[in-house]
C-alpha positions in Angstrom: 12.5 99.2 42.0 15.3 101.6 41.2 14.9 105.2 42.3 14.2 107.4 39.3 17.2 109.6 39.9 19.6 106.7 39.8 18.5 105.4 36.4 21.0 106.0 33.5 19.3 107.4 30.5 22.3 108.2 28.4 22.4 107.3 24.7 24.8 104.4 25.1 22.8 102.8 28.0 19.5 103.1 26.3 21.1 101.6 23.2 22.1 98.6 25.2 18.7 98.2 26.7 17.0 98.4 23.3 19.6 96.7 21.2 17.5 93.7 20.4 14.6 95.8 19.0 15.2 95.7 15.3 11.8 96.0 13.6 10.3 99.5 13.1 12.3 102.8 13.4 11.9 104.4 16.8 13.2 107.1 19.1 13.2 107.6 22.9 12.7 111.2 24.1 12.2 113.1 27.3 8.7 113.9 28.7 8.4 117.6 27.9 6.7 119.6 25.2 10.2 120.8 24.1 11.3 117.1 24.2 14.9 116.1 23.8 15.9 113.0 21.8 17.7 110.6 24.2 18.1 107.7 21.8 17.4 106.7 18.1 17.5 103.2 16.7 19.8 102.3 13.9 16.7 101.6 11.8 15.6 105.2 12.4 19.0 106.6 11.4 19.1 104.5 8.3 15.6 105.4 7.3 15.9 109.1 7.6 19.6 109.6 6.9 20.7 111.0 10.3 23.7 110.0 12.4 24.0 109.6 16.2 25.8 112.9 16.4 23.0 114.6 14.5 20.4 113.4 16.9 22.0 113.1 20.3 20.5 115.7 22.7 18.7 117.4 19.8 15.2 118.7 20.2 12.4 116.6 18.8 11.0 119.6 16.9 14.1 119.6 14.7 12.6 116.5 13.0 9.2 118.0 12.3 8.3 119.8 9.2 7.1 123.4 9.5 3.9 122.5 7.8 3.3 119.5 10.1 -0.5 119.0 10.6 0.1 116.5 13.3 2.3 118.6 15.5 -0.6 120.0 17.5 -1.7 116.5 18.4 1.8 115.5 19.3 2.3 118.6 21.5 -1.0 117.9 23.3 -0.1 114.3 23.9 3.3 115.3 25.4 1.6 118.0 27.5 -1.0 115.6 28.9 1.1 112.4 29.1 -1.1 110.4 26.7 -0.6 107.8 24.1 -1.1 108.9 20.5 -1.3 107.3 17.1 -1.3 109.8 14.3 0.3 110.8 11.0 2.9 113.5 10.9 5.4 115.2 8.6 9.0 114.2 9.2 12.1 115.8 7.8 14.9 113.6 6.3 18.4 114.8 6.9 18.5 116.2 3.4 15.6 118.4 4.2 12.9 116.6 2.2 9.6 116.0 4.0 7.6 112.8 4.1 4.3 111.8 5.7 4.7 109.0 8.2 2.7 107.3 10.9 3.9 107.6 14.5 2.8 105.7 17.6 3.8 107.5 20.8 3.6 105.9 24.3 4.7 107.2 27.7 6.8 105.2 30.1 6.3 105.6 33.9 9.0 105.2 36.5 8.5 103.5 39.9 7.1 106.6 41.5 4.4 106.9 38.9 6.1 109.8 37.1 6.3 109.9 33.3 10.0 109.4 32.6 10.2 108.8 28.9 8.3 108.6 25.6 8.8 106.0 23.0 7.9 106.9 19.4 7.6 104.1 16.9 7.4 105.1 13.2 5.8 103.6 10.1 7.5 105.4 7.2 5.6 103.5 4.5 2.1 104.1 6.1 1.4 100.4 5.4 2.3 98.6 8.6 -0.7 97.0 10.4 -1.4 98.5 13.8 -1.0 95.1 15.3 2.6 95.0 14.1 3.3 98.5 15.4 1.8 97.3 18.8 4.3 94.4 18.9 7.2 96.8 18.6 5.7 99.2 21.1 5.2 96.4 23.6 8.8 95.1 23.2 10.2 98.6 23.7 7.9 99.4 26.7 8.8 96.1 28.4 12.5 96.7 28.0 12.3 100.3 29.2 10.1 99.4 32.1 12.6 96.8 33.2 15.4 99.5 33.0 13.6 102.3 35.0 11.9 100.0 37.5 8.6 101.1 36.1 5.2 101.7 37.5 3.1 99.1 35.8 -0.1 98.9 37.9 -2.1 101.1 35.5 -1.8 99.2 32.2 -1.3 100.6 28.7 -4.7 99.1 27.8 -6.4 100.8 30.7 -4.9 104.2 29.8 -6.2 103.7 26.2 -9.7 103.1 27.5 -9.4 106.1 29.8 -8.4 108.2 26.8 -11.3 106.9 24.8 -13.8 108.2 27.3 -15.6 111.4 26.3 -14.1 114.0 28.6 -15.6 117.5 28.3 -14.8 117.8 32.0 -11.6 117.1 33.9 -11.0 113.8 35.7 -8.0 112.3 37.3 -6.8 108.9 38.7 -4.6 108.6 41.8 -3.0 105.4 43.2 -3.6 104.7 46.9 -0.9 102.0 46.9 1.9 104.6 46.4 3.1 107.1 49.0 1.1 110.3 49.1 -1.5 108.8 46.7 -0.1 110.6 43.6 -1.9 111.3 40.4 -1.1 108.6 37.7 -3.5 109.7 34.9 -5.3 112.9 34.1 -7.6 113.9 31.2 -6.8 116.7 28.8 -9.4 119.2 30.4 -7.6 118.8 33.7 -4.5 120.3 32.3 -6.5 123.0 30.6 -8.1 124.0 33.9 -4.9 124.1 36.0 -2.3 125.1 33.3 0.3 122.4 34.3 1.7 119.7 32.1 1.9 116.0 32.8 5.6 116.3 33.6 4.7 118.7 36.4 1.6 116.8 37.6 1.9 113.0 37.3 3.5 111.4 40.4 2.4 114.3 42.7 -0.4 114.5 45.2 -3.0 117.0 43.9 -2.6 119.2 46.9 -0.2 121.3 44.7 -3.4 123.0 43.4 -4.0 124.4 46.9 -2.9 127.9 48.0 -3.0 130.4 50.8 -6.7 131.0 50.7 -7.8 127.3 50.3 -10.2 126.3 53.1 -8.2 124.0 55.4 -11.4 122.6 56.8 -12.4 121.4 53.3 -8.9 119.9 52.9 -9.3 118.1 56.2 -12.7 116.7 55.0 -11.0 115.3 51.9 -8.2 113.8 53.9 -10.7 112.0 56.1 -12.5 110.7 53.1 -9.2 109.4 51.6 -8.3 107.7 54.9 -11.7 106.1 55.3 -12.1 105.2 51.5 -15.4 106.9 51.2 -16.9 109.0 48.4 -16.9 112.8 48.9 -18.1 115.9 47.1 -16.3 119.2 47.8 -15.8 122.7 46.5 -12.2 124.0 46.9 -10.5 127.2 46.0 -7.6 126.1 43.9 -4.8 127.8 42.0 -3.8 127.8 38.3 -0.1 127.4 37.5 0.1 131.1 36.8 -1.5 132.0 40.2 -5.1 132.7 39.2 -7.7 131.4 41.6 -10.6 129.2 40.6 -13.3 127.3 42.4 -13.0 123.5 41.8 -16.0 121.2 42.4 -14.5 117.8 43.1 -16.4 114.5 43.3 -14.0 111.8 44.5 -14.8 108.1 44.4 -12.6 105.3 45.9 -12.0 102.2 43.8 -11.5 99.2 46.0 -9.7 96.3 44.2 -10.7 92.7 45.0 -8.4 90.7 47.2 -5.8 88.6 45.3 -4.2 85.3 46.4 -1.4 87.0 48.3 -3.4 89.6 50.1 -6.7 90.0 52.0 -6.9 93.6 50.7 -5.3 95.5 47.9 -4.9 99.3 48.0 -7.0 100.8 45.2 -7.4 104.0 43.3 -9.2 107.3 43.8 -11.1 108.7 40.8 -11.9 112.4 41.0 -14.0 114.4 38.5 -13.2 118.1 38.7 -15.1 121.1 37.3 -14.4 124.8 37.4 -17.5 126.3 39.1 -16.1 129.8 39.6 -19.0 131.3 37.7 -21.5 129.6 40.0 -19.6 130.8 43.1 -19.6 134.3 41.7 -23.3 134.2 41.0 -24.0 132.7 44.5 -22.0 135.6 46.0 -24.0 138.1 44.0 -27.3 136.5 45.1 -26.2 136.6 48.7 -25.4 140.3 48.4 -29.0 140.8 47.1 -30.3 138.9 50.1 -31.2 135.8 48.1 -30.1 132.2 48.4 -28.8 130.4 45.3 -31.1 127.5 46.2 -34.0 129.7 44.9 -32.4 130.1 41.5 -34.0 127.3 39.6 -31.6 127.4 36.6 -28.5 127.4 38.7 -29.8 124.5 40.9 -30.7 122.5 37.8 -27.3 123.0 36.2 -25.5 122.0 39.4 -27.6 118.9 39.8 -26.9 117.9 36.2 -23.1 118.5 36.9 -23.3 116.2 39.9 -25.0 113.4 38.0 -22.5 113.8 35.1 -19.5 113.5 37.6 -21.0 110.4 39.2 -21.5 108.8 35.8 -17.9 109.5 34.6 -16.5 108.3 37.9 -18.4 105.0 37.6 -17.2 104.4 34.1 -13.6 105.1 35.1 -14.0 102.7 38.1 -15.1 100.0 35.7 -12.0 100.4 33.6 -9.8 100.2 36.6 -11.5 97.1 37.9 -11.7 95.2 34.6 -9.0 95.4 31.8 -10.0 92.2 30.0 -13.1 93.2 28.1 -12.8 94.5 24.5 -12.4 98.2 24.2 -14.8 100.6 22.5 -14.6 101.2 18.7 -11.7 103.4 17.8 -9.4 102.3 20.6 -6.1 100.9 19.3 -5.8 97.1 19.4 -5.1 95.9 23.0 -1.6 94.9 23.8 
């Protein structure tokens, strides 16, 4: 695989990589909320009236109408590194606005970092999702070949992860990669820590630690990772802006079955995370009153329910990581 920093992502090179994709209009953009257009297909230019000089290195927001109802969903998907199918308002070069369908998909590099986004458009709002999927798959295959992509976590699996109800934060890290980096995170995870996918995916989650994080708890987590055993821990973590919060982590190893070439395959770690700062504050207050939190029935009951919820979500994520062949739940886009 090519090192991410050596991959040429200039307009001309991407045009060569994607020259044979001639169906739906599409663009390739950088993985940031203020995303930059790196390439646009000829079909896109013809459909919306733009030229290469109009679009090259332009911000994605220049194509969006001010009244765009889908912009919030698009910004959230960019922030969290998630796939998205939605309708949006797009500006033609002449300033007129039209409602279109967009299918946006992230592309990972060999280190598990999100390197690009592909956006495929249906200007007529009449193309079947299956046909959009075919174009998406062709683009993704070509881009993955170019960037030496991380392909272990499939697009289908990330779709199923996104379809899970996620009122709490959960993450997936890949034990087969150096430093066991995060490769997928739910939206509430980004809400808790304040980071974006571009700042998170491809990194070990120790970036949430800070000067007052208990090193003994960190050591316990490291032992659990090394021994591939489940663990529950409460760590003092840090928001991107520096604020502290107590993070209850339940981490579960996912051991993959051996394949024909190996007796053992490095798996994943699934970690459900929950901000328990209010519990810690209450426990401290009880301690100052000479009382143990174990004697607060409401608090104990809520913590026990939290622990059960975390175990249930982790088990459901484990099943997705172990089996990608079963049909997805209702509402999940057609599998590629």
